N, C-alpha and C positions, 0 to 999 in steps of 0.2 A: 239356564240357571244363572243367577247373579249373586256374587259373593257380597254379603252385607254383614258388617260387624254387629255384634250384639249390643244392646243398650241404646240409649238416646243421648246424643251429644252433638253439639254444633261442630261443623267441619272446621279443622284448623286451616289457616291460610297455607297454601302450598309455598314451599321455600322459593325465594327469589332465584331467577335463572343462574346467576353466578354461584350461589350457594349449592344449588342443585347440581350443576356441572362439576363443581369442586368435589362434591360428595361422590358423584358417580365416577369421577376420575380416581379419587382415592380408593374407593372400594374396588374398582376394576384393576388398579395396579397391584393391590394386594392379592387379588384373584390370579393375576398373571404370575406372581412369584410362587404361589402355591402350586399352580399347575406346571410351572417350570420344574419344580422339585419332583412332582409326580411323574412327568414325562421323561425326565432325565434318566430314570431307571430304565425305561424302555429303549430310549435312544442309545444308551451305552451298554445295553445288555449283551450285544454282539461281542464286546471287548471283555467285560468282567465275568461272563458266564463261567469260563474256565477257572477263575480265581476262587469261586465258591463251589463249583461242581466240575472237578477236573477229569472225571471219567467219562468215556463215551465220545460219540461223534458230535458234530455241530448241532444237528437236530435234537439229539438227546440233551445236550447242555441247554439249548434254548427251551426245551420242554420244562426243564427244572426251573429256569429263571421265570418262565411264563407261569408256572405253578405258584411261585412266590408272589408274582405280580397279582395273580388271582386271589391269593391269600389276603393280600391287602384289601381287596374288595369285600372280603367276608366281614371286615370291621365297619364297612360303610353304613350298613343299617343301624349298628349301634351308635356310630358317629352321628347319623341322621337323627336318631332318637334323642341323644344327649344334647347335641348342639341345637336341634330344633326346639326342644323343651327349653333350653337355656335362653335362646333368642326370644321366645315368646314370653318368658318370664322376666329376663333381665335386660333385654334389648338387643337389637340387631348389631349395634356397634360393639358391645361386649363380646358377643359370640364370634364376630369376625376377627377380633384381636386374639382371642384364645386359640382359634383354629390355626392361625399362621404361626403361633408359638410352637404348637405341637408338630407342625410340618417341619419346622426348623430342627427340632429334636431328632426326628427320624432321619433327616439328611446328615446331621452330625454323626449319628451312629453308624451310618454307611461309610462315612469318611474314615473313621478310626478303626473300622473292622480289619483285622490283620490278614484275613483270608484263610483258606483251607490248609495251605501249606504250613502255616504257623500254628493254628489252634484246632485243626481238624474239623469234626462235625459241629463244633461250637460256632464256626464262621457262618455257615448257612442258617443256623439257629438265630444268631444275632441279626442276620439279614431279614429273617422273618419278623423279628421284633420291630425292626425299623419300619418295615412295610405295614405292620399292624398299626403303629403310631400314625403313619401317613394316611392309612385307610380311615382311621378315626377322624383325622383332620379333614380330608376331602369329603367324607360322608356328611359332615356338617357344613362344609363350605358351600356346596351347591344350593341347598335350601335357603341358607341365610343370605347368601349373595343374591340369589334370584328374588327373594323377598325384598331385600334392601333396594335393589335397582328398580324393581317394579313400583315400590311405594314412593320412591323419590321422583319417579317420572311424572310429567304432567299428563292429564287426560288426553287421549288421542295420539299419544306418542310413546305409549308403554312398549309396543312392539319394537320400535326403533331403539329406545334406551336400553331395554333389557337384552337386546341382541349383543350388546357390548360384553355380556358375560362370556359369550363364546368368542368374541373378538379377542378378549384377553386370555381365554383358555388356549386359543390357537397361537396367540403371541407367546404364551408360555412354552408351547411345544416347539415353535419356531426358534425361540431363544435356546432351548435345549439342543435342537439341531444345529443352530448357529455355532454354539460352543463346540459341538462335535466336529463341524467342518473346520473350524480354526485349529482344533487340536489335531485333526487329521493332516493338516498342512504343516504344523509346527513339530509334530512328534512322529516317530516311526510307529508302525503297527506293533512292534515288540514293546515300545515304551508305553503305548496306550494299554496294551494287555497287562503290563507289569504294574504301572502306577498312574498312568494318565487318566484312567477312568474315574479316579477319585476327585479330580479337579472340579467337575461340574457340580458335585454334591457340596463341596466346600463353598462354591460360588452361591449356590442356592441357600445355604444356611446364612451366609452374610447378607444376601438380599432380603431375607426374612426380617432382619432387624429394621431395614428401611420400610418394609411393608407394615411392620408393627407400628412404627412412628406415624405413618399415614393413617392407619386405621384408628389409632388412639385419638386422632384429631378430627374424625368424621363427625358430621352432624347426625343426630338420631332422627329417624323418620317421624313426621307428624302423626302418621297413622298409628304407630306404636305408642307415642307419647299420650295420645288421647284415647287409647283403647281401654276397654273394661277388661283387665287381665283376669284370667281364670286360675284357680288354684292348681288344677290338674289338667294341663293341655292335652295329655294323652286320652284321658277319659272324655274330654269334650270332643276330641277328634273322632271318637267312635260314633259320634252322631252324624258323621259325614261319610258313610260307607261308599256311596256312589262316587263321590269325588276322589276318595282314596283309591278305589279300584280304577278309576279313569286315569289318574296319574301313573299307576302301576302299568296299565295296559298301553298307554300312549308312549311310555318310555321304553318298553321292551324292544320294539323294532328299531327305534332310533338309536339306542345305546349300542346295540349289536352292529348296526351299520356304521356308526361313528368310529368305534374301536377297530372295526375291520379295515376301513379305508384310511385311518390315521395311524393308530398305534401299531397294528399288525402289518400294515402295508409295507413298511420299510423292510421288515424281515421277509415278507412274501416276495418282494422284488429280488432279494439276494438268494433266498433259499428255494424259490420256485422258478422265477423268471430267469435267474442266472446273472443278474447285474452285479457289478462290484459294489462293495460297501459304500465307497465314496460317491459313486454314480447314483446309487439308491438314495442316499442322503440328499443329494442335489435335487433329484426328481421330487422327493417328498417336500423339501423346503419350498420349491417353486409352487407345487400344488397347494400347499397350506397357505401361502400368501394369497393365492386366488381364492381359496375357501374363506379366509378371513375377510376379504373385501366384499364377499357376497352377503355376509351376515347383516350389516346395517341395511342393505338394499332390501333383503327379504323381510327384515323386521319392519321397515317403513311400509312395504307393500301390504303387510298384514294389518297395519293400522288403517289402510284404505278398504281392503276387500274382506277382511276378517281372518281369523286364525285357521278355521276348519279347511278352507280351500287349499292353503299351503300344506297342511297336514295330509289331506287326502291326495294331493299331487305327489307328495313324498311316498305315501303308502302305495299308490297304483304304480308309479314308475319304479320304485324300489323293488316291488314284487316281480314286475315283469323284466326288469333290466339287469338285476343282480347276477344271475347265472351267466348270461352271455358276456357281461362286462368282465367278470372274474375269469371265465374261460379264455377270453381274448387276452387279458392281462398275463395269464399264465404262459401264453405262447409269445408274448411281446419280446422282441430283442432290440428294438429301437427305443432309445430314451424318450424321444418326442412323442412317439405313439403311446408309451406307457403314461407319460405326463397327461396327454389329452384324455385318455380313458379314465384316469383318476379324477381329473377335473370334471368330467361328466358325472361320475359317481358322487363327487362332493357337492355338485350343484343340486342333485336330487336330495342328498342328505340335508342340505340347507333348509329345506322345507320343514324339517323338524328342529334342527339346532338353533336357528335364528329366533324362533318364537317359543321354544320349550319353556324357558323361564317365565315368560309373561303368561302363557296359558295356565301353567300350574299354579302360579300365584293368584291368578284371577279366579280360581275355583274355590278359594277358601276365605273365610272372614279373618280379620286382623289377629284376633286372639289365638288362633291356631295355624296361622298362615305358614310360618317358618317350619313348623313340625309337619304340617300337612304336605308341604312340598318336599321336605327333606327325606322323610321316612319311606314313602312308597317309591320315590325316585331312587333312593339308595338301595332298596331291596331289588328293584329291576336291574340297576346298574351292576350290583354285586353278583347277581346270579347270571345275568346274560352278558353284560358288557365286559365284566372282569374275566369271564371265562372264554370270551370269543377267540382270543389269541391262542389259548391252550387247546380249545376245540379244533381250530384250524391246524395247529401243528400235530395234534393227535390224529386227525384224519389223514394228514400227509404221511405220518409215520406208519399208519395202517395201510397205506397204498390206495386210499380212496379220497383224494383231496377234493374231487368234484362234489362229494357229499356235503362238504362244508359250504359250498356255494348255495346248495339247495337249503341248507340249514338257515343261512342268513336271509334268503328270500322268504322262507317260511315264517321267520320271526317278524319280518316286516308286514307280511300278510295278516298276521294275528293283530298287529297294531292298527292296520287299516280298518279292521272291523270296529275297533274302538273309535277311530276318527269319524266313521260313518254314523256312529251311535251317539257320540258325545255332543253337548250343546256348544253353541258359539259363545266365546267368552269375551270378545273384544269390548263389549259395553259394560262389563262387570264393574261394580263400584269398589274402588280400592280405598280412596281417602275418605275419612269420616266427615 
């Protein structure tokens, strides 16, 4: 299946290389800031859990914060719908600017939240509101960013260029972990528990202003400028049920694996493997650097051999290796062993993350591309990715943590069926 825009029009000239690189850089930096804000919640939840949920042991507090993390994901489908619609009607640039503004508002709300000791149950309620705002923002960010990067890329290099969506996503997570490491060195655990955890959210809100400036100066994509816009993108999208279901299915296993080995893994190393908080942070920071460097390599490889071979490799290896990897990690007591195992897992996951943006964008025509990518991706990410951490902690609290390992493996296996069934998209027509 090849994505072809409706109508007949001459193809606009692709932007010159300097303009293209400038636009990809600007869009990627904004993506970095958004994902920094999103991941700061997870990176610092070990410290602020008791500020909002003071009762219970560490696992109970983390369950509560993980539940709020998952609540943010509930807004992602709505964010995908609203921002995807907006991007297909008003442009990729306008939607990218609006999403970073909303992320900034969520971060500021967390910064000024007084905590449970001051305002009681209103504190976790405000935390939920902040995560809902951020969920709306991130729900729209993925589809719009994936569309923008793919439409800006030159033919034959879409896998490489679109891989930078996950490069900046990982950089955002690394930035959150970097801030955590610095604060762990400068502040005592008591200070981090009391007020230090507010600092990263203040940094994120300030960085959002920089991201907004960069995004307001982006060039609009030629594909959107020359597209025949439709009045109702959602109604038009209903004409592409196979593509919609393909995005939903191929995202399911990828998002569960991603959040298991990135977001949840830091807590897993502390709460299951028994590493100290700072050691777990160092292990994850090093593993994420490795993961980040893999993305352009895998993206470029997909430009040569196709998207399906990488997706199928992720599906097969993820299905077979997840349970033994997580079982071994649970017993790991050496930091280097844990680092190596996580790197193996993230190498497998790169078969999905590096090319996910390109594959999804290549499935749809220009007039519904942002919505077509954003909505099914957000549905899968909210249902499966957002709940992965909570499901893992729930199984642990129930005394059956191994069941979570099989759950992750099963989700990847379901996506493998989609990878075997879906068409190759590498030669899809993007520019008009």
